N, CA, C and O of each residue as an XYZ file, in Angstrom:
640
protein
N     -13.665     11.796     -5.039
C     -12.680     11.464     -6.051
C     -11.833     12.701     -6.312
O     -12.091     13.466     -7.241
N     -10.851     12.877     -5.500
C      -9.992     14.042     -5.610
C      -8.743     13.679     -6.396
O      -8.040     12.727     -6.055
N      -8.469     14.439     -7.450
C      -7.296     14.201     -8.261
C      -6.137     15.106     -7.878
O      -5.038     14.941     -8.407
N      -6.346     16.055     -6.979
C      -5.298     17.022     -6.648
C      -4.231     16.387     -5.781
O      -4.533     15.641     -4.850
N      -2.985     16.688     -6.091
C      -1.893     16.234     -5.237
C      -1.579     17.322     -4.217
O      -2.274     18.337     -4.158
N      -0.542     17.117     -3.417
C      -0.231     18.037     -2.323
C       0.078     19.449     -2.798
O      -0.172     20.404     -2.063
N       0.613     19.609     -4.004
C       0.969     20.927     -4.518
C      -0.187     21.604     -5.248
O      -0.008     22.669     -5.838
N      -1.367     20.995     -5.213
C      -2.506     21.564     -5.925
C      -2.534     21.176     -7.388
O      -3.468     21.528     -8.108
N      -1.511     20.449     -7.838
C      -1.471     19.988     -9.222
C      -2.348     18.759     -9.396
O      -3.026     18.331     -8.463
N      -2.328     18.203    -10.583
C      -3.153     17.030    -10.849
C      -2.272     15.797    -10.955
O      -1.167     15.847    -11.497
N      -2.764     14.726    -10.446
C      -2.090     13.454    -10.622
C      -3.048     12.534    -11.357
O      -4.246     12.810    -11.434
N      -2.533     11.460    -11.887
C      -3.393     10.531    -12.600
C      -4.294      9.816    -11.611
O      -3.912      9.619    -10.458
N      -5.487      9.422    -12.046
C      -6.439      8.799    -11.138
C      -5.936      7.473    -10.582
O      -5.191      6.744    -11.236
N      -6.358      7.185     -9.368
C      -6.000      5.921     -8.732
C      -6.803      4.788     -9.363
O      -7.757      5.016    -10.106
N      -6.395      3.572     -9.051
C      -7.126      2.406     -9.536
C      -8.575      2.422     -9.083
O      -9.468      2.029     -9.834
N      -8.814      2.875     -7.857
C     -10.176      2.932     -7.327
C     -11.031      3.905     -8.146
O     -12.195      3.619     -8.426
N     -10.467      5.037     -8.527
C     -11.207      6.018     -9.339
C     -11.549      5.406    -10.697
O     -12.669      5.560    -11.183
N     -10.595      4.718    -11.303
C     -10.867      4.054    -12.579
C     -12.033      3.075    -12.430
O     -12.923      3.024    -13.279
N     -12.020      2.316    -11.365
C     -13.069      1.311    -11.155
C     -14.432      1.967    -10.972
O     -15.417      1.519    -11.560
N     -14.500      3.021    -10.167
C     -15.772      3.703     -9.925
C     -16.314      4.300    -11.226
O     -17.496      4.146    -11.534
N     -15.464      4.971    -11.978
C     -15.904      5.568    -13.245
C     -16.410      4.473    -14.183
O     -17.463      4.625    -14.803
N     -15.673      3.379    -14.289
C     -16.105      2.289    -15.171
C     -17.446      1.711    -14.723
O     -18.300      1.406    -15.556
N     -17.634      1.559    -13.419
C     -18.904      1.008    -12.929
C     -20.066      1.966    -13.182
O     -21.186      1.518    -13.424
N     -19.822      3.260    -13.132
C     -20.873      4.243    -13.417
C     -21.262      4.196    -14.897
O     -22.433      4.362    -15.239
N     -20.293      3.972    -15.760
C     -20.535      3.986    -17.211
C     -21.190      2.694    -17.708
O     -21.844      2.706    -18.751
N     -21.030      1.589    -16.990
C     -21.526      0.300    -17.483
C     -23.042      0.252    -17.703
O     -23.460     -0.151    -18.789
N     -23.887      0.635    -16.746
C     -25.341      0.495    -16.994
C     -25.856      1.241    -18.223
O     -26.577      0.644    -19.023
N     -25.516      2.529    -18.409
C     -26.028      3.180    -19.624
C     -25.452      2.564    -20.905
O     -26.105      2.557    -21.948
N     -24.233      2.054    -20.814
C     -23.646      1.401    -21.986
C     -24.420      0.141    -22.344
O     -24.678     -0.119    -23.519
N     -24.790     -0.638    -21.338
C     -25.572     -1.853    -21.600
C     -26.921     -1.510    -22.224
O     -27.395     -2.211    -23.118
N     -27.533     -0.432    -21.749
C     -28.822     -0.006    -22.323
C     -28.668      0.427    -23.775
O     -29.594      0.264    -24.570
N     -27.524      0.968    -24.125
C     -27.302      1.486    -25.479
C     -26.783      0.431    -26.451
O     -26.669      0.704    -27.646
N     -26.469     -0.762    -25.965
C     -25.952     -1.796    -26.871
C     -26.990     -2.148    -27.931
O     -28.166     -2.319    -27.610
N     -26.574     -2.256    -29.173
C     -27.535     -2.606    -30.232
C     -27.997     -4.056    -30.099
O     -27.344     -4.876    -29.454
N     -29.120     -4.346    -30.717
C     -29.628     -5.720    -30.745
C     -28.573     -6.628    -31.384
O     -27.820     -6.205    -32.261
N     -28.536     -7.837    -30.944
C     -27.579     -8.793    -31.491
C     -26.318     -8.918    -30.658
O     -25.554     -9.870    -30.821
N     -26.094     -7.963    -29.766
C     -24.946     -8.041    -28.879
C     -25.358     -8.787    -27.613
O     -26.454     -8.571    -27.095
N     -24.507     -9.641    -27.125
C     -24.767    -10.328    -25.867
C     -24.429     -9.387    -24.724
O     -23.258     -9.093    -24.483
N     -25.451     -8.912    -24.019
C     -25.219     -7.984    -22.910
C     -24.464     -8.658    -21.775
O     -23.622     -8.033    -21.130
N     -24.759     -9.924    -21.529
C     -24.067    -10.644    -20.466
C     -22.585    -10.791    -20.789
O     -21.738    -10.534    -19.934
N     -22.263    -11.200    -22.011
C     -20.865    -11.360    -22.410
C     -20.151    -10.003    -22.423
O     -19.000     -9.905    -21.999
N     -20.832     -8.962    -22.906
C     -20.243     -7.623    -22.917
C     -19.929     -7.182    -21.490
O     -18.827     -6.709    -21.213
N     -20.895     -7.336    -20.586
C     -20.695     -6.930    -19.189
C     -19.567     -7.738    -18.545
O     -18.769     -7.195    -17.780
N     -19.503     -9.030    -18.853
C     -18.428     -9.864    -18.299
C     -17.065     -9.371    -18.783
O     -16.138     -9.236    -17.984
N     -16.937     -9.104    -20.075
C     -15.676     -8.593    -20.612
C     -15.322     -7.242    -20.033
O     -14.160     -6.969    -19.734
N     -16.328     -6.396    -19.874
C     -16.137     -5.056    -19.318
C     -15.627     -5.153    -17.878
O     -14.701     -4.438    -17.495
N     -16.232     -6.038    -17.085
C     -15.812     -6.191    -15.688
C     -14.427     -6.829    -15.591
O     -13.629     -6.449    -14.734
N     -14.139     -7.785    -16.453
C     -12.791     -8.371    -16.486
C     -11.777     -7.289    -16.845
O     -10.705     -7.212    -16.245
N     -12.120     -6.453    -17.827
C     -11.234     -5.362    -18.232
C     -11.092     -4.288    -17.166
O     -10.066     -3.610    -17.101
N     -12.097     -4.129    -16.340
C     -12.061     -3.126    -15.277
C     -11.265     -3.603    -14.071
O     -10.524     -2.824    -13.473
N     -11.409     -4.874    -13.709
C     -10.825     -5.356    -12.450
C      -9.597     -6.255    -12.595
O      -8.756     -6.271    -11.697
N      -9.464     -7.005    -13.698
C      -8.364     -7.971    -13.796
C      -7.401     -7.760    -14.958
O      -6.220     -8.083    -14.829
N      -7.854     -7.241    -16.062
C      -6.974     -7.081    -17.234
C      -6.827     -5.610    -17.610
O      -7.037     -5.237    -18.764
N      -6.471     -4.788    -16.650
C      -6.365     -3.349    -16.874
C      -4.975     -2.981    -17.373
O      -4.045     -3.780    -17.260
N      -4.824     -1.786    -17.920
C      -3.494     -1.329    -18.314
C      -2.504     -1.300    -17.141
O      -1.293     -1.360    -17.354
N      -3.009     -1.210    -15.913
C      -2.121     -1.120    -14.759
C      -1.527     -2.457    -14.323
O      -0.874     -2.528    -13.282
N      -1.742     -3.505    -15.095
C      -1.031     -4.762    -14.822
C       0.460     -4.616    -15.098
O       1.248     -5.503    -14.771
N       0.845     -3.488    -15.703
C       2.270     -3.235    -15.912
C       2.947     -2.767    -14.614
O       4.152     -2.518    -14.595
N       2.175     -2.653    -13.545
C       2.717     -2.382    -12.209
C       2.524     -3.640    -11.374
O       1.394     -4.063    -11.131
N       3.620     -4.231    -10.939
C       3.549     -5.510    -10.230
C       2.756     -5.429     -8.929
O       2.245     -6.444     -8.458
N       2.646     -4.237     -8.343
C       1.954     -4.106     -7.058
C       0.594     -3.419     -7.183
O       0.026     -3.005     -6.172
N       0.068     -3.290     -8.383
C      -1.209     -2.606     -8.580
C      -2.357     -3.434     -7.999
O      -2.217     -4.633     -7.758
N      -3.484     -2.772     -7.781
C      -4.690     -3.464     -7.294
C      -5.098     -4.596     -8.241
O      -5.389     -5.697     -7.775
N      -5.126     -4.355     -9.571
C      -5.491     -5.463    -10.458
C      -4.521     -6.645    -10.343
O      -4.950     -7.799    -10.377
N      -3.229     -6.371    -10.209
C      -2.261     -7.469    -10.062
C      -2.525     -8.233     -8.768
O      -2.477     -9.463     -8.749
N      -2.804     -7.507     -7.690
C      -3.064     -8.162     -6.396
C      -4.344     -8.992     -6.440
O      -4.463     -9.986     -5.723
N      -5.300     -8.591     -7.275
C      -6.552     -9.363     -7.379
C      -6.327    -10.775     -7.916
O      -7.146    -11.666     -7.691
N      -5.236    -10.974     -8.615
C      -4.932    -12.300     -9.153
C      -4.464    -13.253     -8.058
O      -4.244    -14.435     -8.323
N      -4.309    -12.757     -6.836
C      -3.861    -13.603     -5.729
C      -2.465    -14.139     -6.008
O      -1.593    -13.405     -6.472
N      -2.258    -15.396     -5.730
C      -0.950    -16.006     -5.957
C      -0.590    -16.031     -7.445
O       0.587    -16.024     -7.805
N      -1.601    -16.061     -8.296
C      -1.357    -16.052     -9.743
C      -0.778    -14.729    -10.230
O      -0.359    -14.625    -11.383
N      -0.751    -13.711     -9.357
C      -0.156    -12.424     -9.767
C       1.312    -12.598    -10.130
O       1.874    -11.786    -10.865
N       1.929    -13.651     -9.618
C       3.325    -13.927     -9.973
C       3.465    -14.133    -11.479
O       4.519    -13.853    -12.050
N       2.410    -14.618    -12.118
C       2.440    -14.808    -13.570
C       2.530    -13.483    -14.312
O       2.961    -13.443    -15.465
N       2.119    -12.385    -13.649
C       2.137    -11.074    -14.292
C       3.432    -10.316    -14.059
O       3.617     -9.238    -14.625
N       4.326    -10.841    -13.250
C       5.615    -10.170    -13.020
C       6.419    -10.010    -14.310
O       6.951     -8.927    -14.555
N       6.528    -11.050    -15.145
C       7.252    -10.851    -16.414
C       6.589     -9.801    -17.306
O       7.276     -9.064    -18.014
N       5.269     -9.734    -17.274
C       4.562     -8.718    -18.061
C       4.964     -7.318    -17.593
O       5.261     -6.442    -18.406
N       4.971     -7.119    -16.281
C       5.356     -5.809    -15.727
C       6.808     -5.484    -16.070
O       7.158     -4.318    -16.252
N       7.646     -6.503    -16.157
C       9.048     -6.290    -16.503
C       9.187     -5.965    -17.997
O       9.975     -5.099    -18.377
N       8.417     -6.667    -18.839
C       8.490     -6.465    -20.286
C       7.894     -5.131    -20.734
O       8.367     -4.516    -21.690
N       6.849     -4.696    -20.028
C       6.112     -3.500    -20.438
C       6.148     -2.459    -19.329
O       5.338     -2.524    -18.403
N       7.057     -1.511    -19.398
C       7.148     -0.465    -18.367
C       5.829      0.305    -18.234
O       5.070      0.426    -19.196
N       5.572      0.815    -17.043
C       4.316      1.499    -16.753
C       4.076      2.683    -17.690
O       4.958      3.503    -17.943
N       2.881      2.729    -18.177
C       2.396      3.740    -19.116
C       3.132      3.718    -20.454
O       3.186      4.724    -21.161
N       3.686      2.581    -20.783
C       4.310      2.403    -22.088
C       3.286      1.814    -23.045
O       2.163      2.306    -23.149
N       3.679      0.763    -23.738
C       2.805      0.149    -24.741
C       1.513     -0.396    -24.112
O       0.480     -0.484    -24.774
N       1.589     -0.759    -22.832
C       0.402     -1.291    -22.156
C      -0.689     -0.237    -21.998
O      -1.844     -0.572    -21.732
N      -0.330      1.030    -22.159
C      -1.289      2.123    -22.046
C      -1.612      2.745    -23.413
O      -1.918      3.934    -23.503
N      -1.544      1.938    -24.463
C      -1.899      2.403    -25.799
C      -3.223      1.753    -26.207
O      -3.424      0.561    -25.977
N      -4.122      2.527    -26.808
C      -5.408      1.954    -27.227
C      -5.220      0.741    -28.134
O      -4.362      0.743    -29.018
N      -6.002     -0.259    -27.915
C      -6.006     -1.539    -28.628
C      -4.716     -2.328    -28.419
O      -4.763     -3.508    -28.072
N      -3.582     -1.698    -28.622
C      -2.297     -2.387    -28.509
C      -2.059     -2.901    -27.094
O      -1.576     -4.019    -26.914
N      -2.394     -2.097    -26.092
C      -2.211     -2.514    -24.705
C      -3.061     -3.733    -24.373
O      -2.570     -4.700    -23.791
N      -4.340     -3.683    -24.746
C      -5.227     -4.828    -24.491
C      -4.736     -6.053    -25.254
O      -4.785     -7.171    -24.741
N      -4.267     -5.841    -26.467
C      -3.752     -6.953    -27.269
C      -2.530     -7.588    -26.607
O      -2.386     -8.810    -26.631
N      -1.650     -6.781    -26.017
C      -0.477     -7.356    -25.341
C      -0.912     -8.232    -24.171
O      -0.337     -9.297    -23.944
N      -1.924     -7.790    -23.430
C      -2.381     -8.580    -22.282
C      -3.062     -9.869    -22.734
O      -2.864    -10.921    -22.127
N      -3.868     -9.791    -23.800
C      -4.536    -10.997    -24.295
C      -3.530    -11.993    -24.880
O      -3.638    -13.198    -24.657
N      -2.559    -11.479    -25.626
C      -1.532    -12.367    -26.182
C      -0.665    -12.963    -25.080
O      -0.257    -14.121    -25.163
N      -0.387    -12.174    -24.055
C       0.382    -12.674    -22.913
C      -0.375    -13.823    -22.236
O       0.209    -14.859    -21.918
N      -1.680    -13.628    -22.019
C      -2.495    -14.697    -21.431
C      -2.517    -15.933    -22.330
O      -2.422    -17.058    -21.840
N      -2.643    -15.728    -23.644
C      -2.644    -16.846    -24.586
C      -1.311    -17.599    -24.530
O      -1.282    -18.829    -24.582
N      -0.213    -16.848    -24.424
C       1.108    -17.490    -24.328
C       1.210    -18.311    -23.040
O       1.737    -19.423    -23.051
N       0.707    -17.763    -21.934
C       0.718    -18.526    -20.674
C      -0.122    -19.793    -20.802
O       0.271    -20.867    -20.348
N      -1.301    -19.641    -21.439
C      -2.149    -20.813    -21.666
C      -1.457    -21.850    -22.535
O      -1.545    -23.048    -22.268
N      -0.766    -21.392    -23.577
C      -0.024    -22.306    -24.438
C       1.084    -23.029    -23.690
O       1.290    -24.227    -23.881
N       1.792    -22.304    -22.842
C       2.828    -22.948    -22.016
C       2.216    -23.978    -21.077
O       2.775    -25.055    -20.871
N       1.060    -23.637    -20.509
C       0.368    -24.580    -19.627
C      -0.047    -25.839    -20.367
O       0.125    -26.945    -19.855
N      -0.594    -25.681    -21.574
C      -0.983    -26.841    -22.383
C       0.222    -27.675    -22.779
O       0.161    -28.904    -22.796
N       1.322    -26.996    -23.099
C       2.547    -27.716    -23.439
C       3.031    -28.535    -22.235
O       3.427    -29.690    -22.387
N       2.997    -27.934    -21.042
C       3.430    -28.645    -19.837
C       2.529    -29.847    -19.569
O       3.012    -30.924    -19.220
N       1.222    -29.662    -19.731
C       0.296    -30.782    -19.541
C       0.569    -31.893    -20.547
O       0.527    -33.074    -20.203
N       0.846    -31.516    -21.783
C       1.150    -32.490    -22.825
C       2.402    -33.293    -22.475
O       2.447    -34.508    -22.667
N       3.417    -32.599    -21.958
C       4.664    -33.272    -21.573
C       4.438    -34.249    -20.427
O       5.154    -35.241    -20.287
N       3.417    -33.949    -19.601
C       3.087    -34.829    -18.473
C       2.141    -35.958    -18.880
O       1.765    -36.783    -18.047
N       1.757    -35.996    -20.155
C       0.912    -37.070    -20.647
C      -0.569    -36.737    -20.700
O      -1.380    -37.588    -21.067
N      -0.934    -35.520    -20.342
C      -2.333    -35.098    -20.432
C      -2.515    -34.356    -21.747
O      -2.048    -33.228    -21.908
N      -3.189    -34.994    -22.669
C      -3.344    -34.411    -24.000
C      -4.720    -33.766    -24.110
O      -5.736    -34.446    -24.249
N      -4.726    -32.470    -24.047
C      -5.973    -31.716    -24.129
C      -5.852    -30.719    -25.263
O      -4.908    -29.931    -25.315
N      -6.799    -30.759    -26.155
C      -6.790    -29.844    -27.292
C      -8.057    -29.001    -27.261
O      -9.090    -29.393    -27.805
N      -7.968    -27.841    -26.618
C      -9.161    -26.994    -26.544
C      -9.512    -26.428    -27.918
O      -8.643    -26.189    -28.756
N     -10.785    -26.226    -28.116
C     -11.211    -25.597    -29.370
C     -11.836    -24.250    -29.021
O     -12.440    -24.077    -27.963
N     -11.676    -23.320    -29.923
C     -12.178    -21.971    -29.699
C     -12.879    -21.506    -30.958
O     -12.293    -21.507    -32.041
N     -14.117    -21.114    -30.816
C     -14.886    -20.580    -31.934
C     -15.202    -19.126    -31.622
O     -15.740    -18.815    -30.559
N     -14.870    -18.250    -32.537
C     -15.107    -16.827    -32.340
C     -16.586    -16.528    -32.620
O     -16.976    -16.232    -33.749
N     -17.386    -16.613    -31.565
C     -18.825    -16.393    -31.690
C     -19.173    -14.938    -31.406
O     -18.313    -14.141    -31.033
N     -20.426    -14.611    -31.586
C     -20.909    -13.263    -31.292
C     -20.733    -12.949    -29.798
O     -20.439    -11.810    -29.436
N     -20.909    -13.935    -28.952
C     -20.713    -13.721    -27.512
C     -19.266    -13.364    -27.200
O     -19.005    -12.477    -26.386
N     -18.322    -14.050    -27.845
C     -16.911    -13.714    -27.619
C     -16.590    -12.314    -28.130
O     -15.838    -11.571    -27.499
N     -17.163    -11.962    -29.270
C     -16.948    -10.610    -29.791
C     -17.510     -9.562    -28.828
O     -16.898     -8.513    -28.625
N     -18.661     -9.842    -28.243
C     -19.242     -8.938    -27.246
C     -18.337     -8.843    -26.021
O     -18.136     -7.758    -25.475
N     -17.791     -9.985    -25.591
C     -16.873    -10.008    -24.452
C     -15.655     -9.123    -24.733
O     -15.277     -8.292    -23.908
N     -15.052     -9.312    -25.897
C     -13.858     -8.526    -26.250
C     -14.194     -7.040    -26.405
O     -13.382     -6.183    -26.055
N     -15.370     -6.734    -26.920
C     -15.785     -5.331    -27.036
C     -15.909     -4.703    -25.646
O     -15.495     -3.561    -25.446
N     -16.469     -5.432    -24.696
C     -16.576     -4.934    -23.324
C     -15.211     -4.717    -22.703
O     -14.972     -3.710    -22.037
N     -14.322     -5.664    -22.925
C     -12.959     -5.536    -22.398
C     -12.263     -4.317    -22.995
O     -11.595     -3.567    -22.283
N     -12.420     -4.124    -24.293
C     -11.782     -2.977    -24.965
C     -12.370     -1.650    -24.519
O     -11.643     -0.665    -24.395
N     -13.679     -1.607    -24.275
C     -14.269     -0.357    -23.806
C     -13.764     -0.012    -22.402
O     -13.443      1.144    -22.126
N     -13.692     -1.001    -21.521
C     -13.163     -0.758    -20.172
C     -11.728     -0.245    -20.263
O     -11.350      0.690    -19.558
N     -10.949     -0.852    -21.120
C      -9.565     -0.439    -21.332
C      -9.512      0.998    -21.877
O      -8.716      1.817    -21.418
N     -10.358      1.283    -22.847
C     -10.383      2.613    -23.443
C     -10.780      3.691    -22.443
O     -10.226      4.790    -22.468
N     -11.731      3.391    -21.565
C     -12.127      4.362    -20.542
C     -10.981      4.641    -19.575
O     -10.779      5.779    -19.150
N     -10.240      3.603    -19.236
C      -9.074      3.771    -18.364
C      -8.082      4.738    -19.008
O      -7.602      5.671    -18.366
N      -7.790      4.505    -20.262
C      -6.825      5.341    -20.976
C      -7.342      6.760    -21.175
O      -6.579      7.721    -21.074
N      -8.631      6.894    -21.458
C      -9.227      8.219    -21.631
C      -9.167      9.024    -20.333
O      -8.832     10.208    -20.346
N      -9.490      8.378    -19.220
C      -9.430      9.068    -17.932
C      -8.004      9.505    -17.611
O      -7.784     10.614    -17.123
N      -7.038      8.634    -17.887
C      -5.626      9.010    -17.697
C      -5.268     10.213    -18.565
O      -4.639     11.161    -18.094
N      -5.674     10.169    -19.836
C      -5.315     11.235    -20.778
C      -5.967     12.560    -20.392
O      -5.317     13.605    -20.434
N      -7.238     12.526    -20.020
C      -7.930     13.753    -19.642
C      -7.327     14.369    -18.387
O      -7.178     15.587    -18.292
N      -6.987     13.528    -17.440
C      -6.403     14.012    -16.190
C      -5.008     14.563    -16.433
O      -4.646     15.602    -15.882
N      -4.221     13.875    -17.257
C      -2.866     14.345    -17.555
C      -2.924     15.666    -18.313
O      -2.098     16.549    -18.080
N      -3.891     15.811    -19.219
C      -4.030     17.048    -19.989
C      -4.400     18.211    -19.072
O      -3.865     19.310    -19.215
N      -5.317     17.970    -18.130
C      -5.696     19.014    -17.171
C      -4.507     19.390    -16.307
O      -4.319     20.560    -15.975
N      -3.703     18.397    -15.943
C      -2.540     18.634    -15.097
C      -1.534     19.522    -15.823
O      -1.007     20.460    -15.227
N      -1.260     19.249    -17.088
C      -0.318     20.062    -17.862
C      -0.847     21.473    -18.041
O      -0.094     22.444    -17.969
N      -2.148     21.579    -18.274
C      -2.753     22.888    -18.483
C      -2.650     23.738    -17.211
O      -2.367     24.934    -17.291
N      -2.875     23.136    -16.049
C      -2.824     23.862    -14.782
C      -1.427     24.332    -14.435
O      -1.264     25.383    -13.816
N      -0.417     23.572    -14.822
C       0.960     23.903    -14.442
C       1.509     25.058    -15.238
O       2.534     25.617    -14.849
N       0.887     25.447    -16.327
C       1.399     26.533    -17.172
C       1.269     27.865    -16.502
O       1.652     28.885    -17.075
């Protein structure tokens, strides 16, 4: 995991580095989770946050965007709305933009189904499992941002 660029300076970590670091941190985090937390839901949210809902969805050609397959086209407007390392790379706010974006897409999908005569009204209950899922997603997101910040700080320090 080399962060050095051609000039000996530091560059921000690649998507692969983010994924490896997140995977290394997951097992001890699961062991440290307090009683009452759903470890399965937490791990699922953490993995979703690591591989599919990362801050780097603001890049249309990123690894996480490509993982969506043909559905990555749905993330093109997101990448257009949120320039790279802008609001999408802010703690809590970035994850919230991605979750709200997904909710808006889901709402549009339900509206389209309704217009076609398929009336489906999903219900959502905010259970402890969902809270564990969101906590896992937020931790994965936070680690991504922390790694970016630490690497950028080292890079600025070295250039002085």
